[in-house]
C-alpha positions in Angstrom: 69.5 -2.5 -1.7 66.5 -4.4 -3.1 67.4 -7.7 -4.8 65.1 -7.4 -7.9 66.4 -10.7 -9.3 65.3 -12.5 -6.2 62.0 -10.7 -6.2 61.4 -11.7 -9.8 62.3 -15.3 -9.2 60.0 -15.6 -6.2 57.1 -14.0 -8.2 57.8 -16.1 -11.3 58.0 -19.4 -9.4 54.8 -18.7 -7.5 52.9 -17.7 -10.5 54.1 -20.8 -12.4 53.0 -23.0 -9.5 49.5 -21.3 -9.4 49.1 -21.7 -13.2 50.0 -25.4 -13.0 47.5 -25.8 -10.1 44.7 -24.1 -12.1 45.5 -26.3 -15.1 45.2 -29.4 -13.0 41.9 -28.3 -11.5 40.6 -27.6 -15.0 41.6 -31.1 -16.1 40.0 -32.6 -13.0 36.7 -30.8 -13.5 36.7 -31.7 -17.3 37.1 -35.3 -16.3 34.2 -35.0 -13.8 32.0 -33.6 -16.6 33.0 -36.2 -19.1 32.3 -39.1 -16.7 29.0 -37.6 -15.4 25.8 -39.5 -16.5 23.5 -36.5 -16.8 25.6 -34.1 -18.8 23.8 -31.8 -21.2 25.3 -29.7 -23.9 24.2 -26.1 -24.0 25.1 -23.8 -26.8 25.6 -20.2 -25.6 25.5 -17.3 -28.0 27.8 -14.4 -27.7 26.4 -10.9 -27.8 27.4 -10.7 -31.5 25.4 -13.8 -32.4 22.2 -12.4 -30.8 19.0 -12.5 -32.8 18.0 -9.1 -31.6 18.3 -6.2 -34.1 21.2 -3.9 -33.8 20.5 -0.5 -32.3 21.0 2.5 -34.6 23.0 5.4 -33.1 
């Protein structure tokens, strides 16, 4: 019989490890950006904020 509890625990633990790793990588890259000397802020507009007129349907 399949041990679903064990399967869940393996999956949950691995996903938690991966999420923590991604968070650490994000922090690392943010620190790299903060400490870079040639950083430039760029404001990106979403599709909703576009200056183009809306299409009529």
